[in-house]
C-alpha positions as CSV (number, residue, x, y, z in Angstrom):
1,X,-32.7,13.3,2.1
2,X,-33.5,11.9,5.3
3,X,-30.1,9.5,5.0
4,X,-28.0,12.4,3.5
5,X,-29.0,14.5,6.6
6,X,-28.2,11.5,8.9
7,X,-25.2,11.0,6.9
8,X,-24.0,15.0,7.4
9,X,-24.2,14.4,11.0
10,X,-22.1,11.8,11.1
11,X,-18.9,13.7,9.5
12,X,-17.6,15.5,12.7
13,X,-14.8,17.4,10.6
14,X,-17.1,18.9,8.6
15,X,-18.7,22.1,9.6
16,X,-22.3,21.8,11.1
17,X,-24.5,21.1,8.0
18,X,-26.2,23.9,6.2
19,X,-29.5,21.9,5.6
20,X,-31.2,24.3,3.7
21,X,-28.3,24.0,1.0
22,X,-27.9,20.3,1.5
23,X,-31.9,20.0,0.9
24,X,-31.3,22.3,-2.2
25,X,-28.6,20.8,-3.5
26,X,-30.0,16.9,-2.9
27,X,-33.3,18.2,-4.4
28,X,-31.8,19.8,-7.7
29,X,-29.7,16.4,-8.0
30,X,-33.1,14.4,-8.0
31,X,-34.5,16.6,-10.7
32,X,-31.5,15.9,-12.7
33,X,-32.1,12.1,-12.3
34,X,-35.6,12.4,-12.9
35,X,-35.3,15.0,-16.3
36,X,-32.4,11.9,-17.1
37,X,-29.7,14.4,-17.3
38,X,-26.6,12.4,-17.8
39,X,-24.5,14.9,-18.3
40,X,-25.7,17.2,-15.4
41,X,-26.2,20.1,-17.9
42,X,-29.7,20.9,-16.2
43,X,-28.2,21.7,-12.6
44,X,-25.2,24.0,-13.9
45,X,-27.9,26.0,-16.3
46,X,-30.5,26.5,-13.7
47,X,-27.5,27.0,-10.6
48,X,-28.6,30.4,-10.0
49,X,-32.2,29.4,-9.9
50,X,-31.4,26.9,-7.5
51,X,-29.2,28.7,-5.2
52,X,-26.1,26.3,-5.7
53,X,-22.9,27.5,-5.4
54,X,-21.0,27.9,-9.0
55,X,-18.2,25.7,-7.7
56,X,-21.0,23.2,-7.6
57,X,-20.8,23.0,-11.6
58,X,-18.5,20.8,-13.4
59,X,-16.3,20.6,-16.5
60,X,-18.6,19.4,-18.9
61,X,-16.6,16.8,-21.0
62,X,-14.7,15.6,-18.0
63,X,-16.7,15.8,-15.0
64,X,-20.1,15.4,-16.0
65,X,-22.2,12.3,-13.9
66,X,-21.5,9.8,-17.3
67,X,-18.3,10.6,-18.0
68,X,-17.3,10.2,-14.5
69,X,-19.7,6.7,-14.5
70,X,-17.6,5.6,-17.9
71,X,-14.0,6.6,-16.4
72,X,-14.9,4.4,-13.3
73,X,-15.4,1.5,-15.4
74,X,-12.3,2.1,-17.6
75,X,-10.3,2.1,-14.5
76,X,-11.6,-1.6,-13.5
77,X,-10.2,-2.6,-17.0
78,X,-6.7,-1.4,-16.7
79,X,-4.0,0.2,-19.2
80,X,-6.0,-1.1,-22.1
81,X,-8.3,1.7,-22.5
82,X,-8.0,5.1,-22.1
83,X,-11.0,7.4,-21.2
84,X,-11.1,11.0,-21.2
85,X,-14.6,12.7,-20.9
86,X,-17.7,12.8,-23.2
87,X,-20.1,15.5,-23.8
88,X,-24.0,15.3,-24.2
89,X,-23.5,17.2,-28.0
90,X,-20.4,15.6,-28.9
91,X,-18.9,12.3,-28.8
92,X,-16.5,9.9,-26.4
93,X,-13.7,10.5,-26.1
94,X,-11.9,7.4,-25.3
95,X,-9.2,4.8,-26.7
96,X,-9.6,1.0,-26.0
97,X,-6.5,-1.6,-27.4
98,X,-4.9,1.4,-29.6
99,X,-2.0,-1.5,-30.4
100,X,-4.8,-3.8,-31.7
101,X,-6.6,-1.3,-33.5
102,X,-3.5,-0.1,-35.3
103,X,-2.7,-3.9,-36.1
104,X,-5.9,-4.7,-37.4
105,X,-5.3,-2.2,-40.8
106,X,-1.5,-2.7,-40.8
107,X,0.0,0.0,-38.8
108,X,-2.3,2.8,-40.6
109,X,-2.8,5.6,-37.4
110,X,-5.5,7.2,-39.2
111,X,-7.7,3.9,-40.2
112,X,-7.2,2.9,-36.3
113,X,-8.1,6.3,-35.0
114,X,-11.9,5.8,-37.6
115,X,-11.9,2.8,-35.4
116,X,-11.4,4.0,-32.1
117,X,-13.8,6.7,-32.8
118,X,-16.4,4.2,-33.3
119,X,-16.8,5.7,-37.0
120,X,-16.4,1.8,-38.1
121,X,-18.2,-1.4,-36.5
122,X,-15.6,-4.1,-36.7
123,X,-18.0,-6.8,-36.7
124,X,-19.3,-5.9,-39.9
125,X,-15.7,-6.7,-41.3
126,X,-16.4,-9.2,-44.5
127,X,-14.9,-12.9,-43.9
128,X,-12.5,-12.2,-46.8
129,X,-10.7,-9.7,-45.5
130,X,-10.6,-11.0,-41.9
131,X,-7.3,-13.1,-41.7
132,X,-4.3,-11.4,-40.5
133,X,-2.5,-11.2,-43.6
134,X,-5.5,-9.0,-45.0
135,X,-4.7,-6.0,-43.0
136,X,-4.2,-4.1,-46.4
137,X,-7.4,-4.9,-47.7
138,X,-9.0,-4.2,-43.9
139,X,-7.5,-0.7,-43.7
140,X,-8.9,0.2,-47.5
141,X,-12.3,-1.2,-46.3
142,X,-12.4,1.1,-42.7
143,X,-11.5,3.7,-44.7
144,X,-14.4,3.5,-47.3
145,X,-16.8,2.9,-44.2
146,X,-15.9,5.6,-42.2
147,X,-15.8,8.0,-45.1
148,X,-20.0,6.4,-45.4
149,X,-20.0,7.1,-41.7
150,X,-19.1,10.6,-41.8
151,X,-21.2,11.6,-45.0
152,X,-24.2,9.8,-42.8
153,X,-23.6,12.4,-39.7
154,X,-23.6,15.2,-42.1
155,X,-26.4,14.7,-43.9
156,X,-28.4,13.8,-40.5
157,X,-27.0,17.5,-39.2
158,X,-28.6,19.3,-42.7
């Protein structure tokens, strides 16, 4: 907190810092980290009790701390990856190498989407259908594995 206060003093173009507010904000951030709150949900749920400005809260899907971290990593990769966001009770919304995924399954966009959603582990593709000319067989395998994945998710939720 002392480092944050010292840094605030050095930013001369901002109004005089409100150290009470700063300490509450930094304290809430520390509590969130201690709670392993990757998505920052606890801070926003407790904003009124923590006397935090409602503007401090974020759009959970695209501006939570973990989503911002992942977006930063994806930006370093370049054009082959796009990341929109991730909320804790769902799944990440990202696309990595969509053209390559489509090629793997002979252009079948539904199967490519199942790969891109992480419903199929490509490292489990059987060797006998791993060659480029076996795209149709791979697409069938992906469809089956994705169906198994969805079934398991539904069973786990029941």
